[in-house]
N, C-alpha and C positions, 0 to 999 in steps of 0.2 A: 246610486251605488250604496250598498249596505255594508257597514263595517261593524264587526263584533269586537268590543273592547273587553278584555278579561284582566281584572286586577282585584286583589283582595282589599285594596284601600278604596273605600267608597268615595272619598274626597277626590282622588285622582280620576276615578270613573266619571264623577260629576263634571270635572274640568274637561276631560276628554270629550264627553258627550256634548258639552256646550261648544267647544272649539269646532268639533267635526260637524255638528248640525248647523252651526253658523257658516260653515264652508259648503253647505249644501248636501251633506251626506245623511243617509238614514243610519241611525246608530242604535245598536242593541248593546247592553252591558251585562256583564256577568261577574259576580264577586266570588264565585266558587267554581274552581276548575273541574270538580266532579261532574258538573252538568254540561260540560263543553259540547259533547257529541249530541246530547239531547237538544241543545240550543241550535247547533248546526243543522240538525235534521228538521227542526220546526221552522227556522228562519235562515236559510242558507246564505251566509255572508259572502260578499265579494272579496273581503280581506279580513284578517284577524290580527288585532293588536294584542299580544300576549305577554303578560308580565312573567318574568322568570321565577320570582319568589312569590308563590301563591300559598302562603300559610304552610300547610302540611303537604303541599304538592309542588312539583318542579315543572315549571313551564317548558323547560327543554324537553322533558319526557312527553308532555302533551303535544309539543311541536312534532316530535318524532312520530307519535301516534297519528296525528293529522296527515303527515307526509307519507305514512306507510299504507294508508287506505286509498284504494283506487278512487272511491267516490269523493274524497276530500283532498287528495294530494295536489290538485290544481289550484287550491285556495292559497293565495299568498299569505304567509305568516311573518309578521314583524315582531321580533322579540324586544321587550323593553325591560331595562334593569338599571338599578342604581350601582351595580357592580361593574366598574369600568374595565375590569380585566377580561370580561366575557368575550369580546371580539377576538382576542388572542387565542381563545379556545374554540373558535367557530367550527372547526372540523368535528368537534365532539358534541355539537348542539343538536343535530338532527335536521340539518338542511333548512334553517329558516331562510326566508327570502331577503331579510335585512335585520339589522340590529340598531336600536337607538337607545342611548344612555339617558337616564334620569339625572338631574332635571333636564328636560329636553327643550330645545328652542322650537316654538310653535311653527315658524316658517320651515325649519328643517323637517319637522314631523310631517307637515302637510306636503312638502315636496317629495319625501320618501313614499308616502301613501299614494300620491298621484302617479309617481313613476311605476309603482307595482300594480296599481289598478289598471293602468294603460297597457302594461306588459302582459297582464293575465288573459 
């Protein structure tokens, strides 16, 4: 199973890549949301971990775009953010499959990923 992790913090990407590869997943990382669809086309992921705050981009908008396209709307998207009030506004986010707050518990993250990969 291939996971695409998108975050503008390279340290977080490194940690995510280590954790996910250690759990048996293939991992692609992306630090710039502008290249999201290019990356999806070249290496179609089975799941996307998407940070909400991506420098000058909004991960919620990227999630809406992923979910709006027929060729990508079946890819589970898990939004990740340090802003703990986001789940309260979930109806405004663009239909992510799940949300996880930073700092995240590794076991919770892996459980959410597993759930959504098996549901896809």
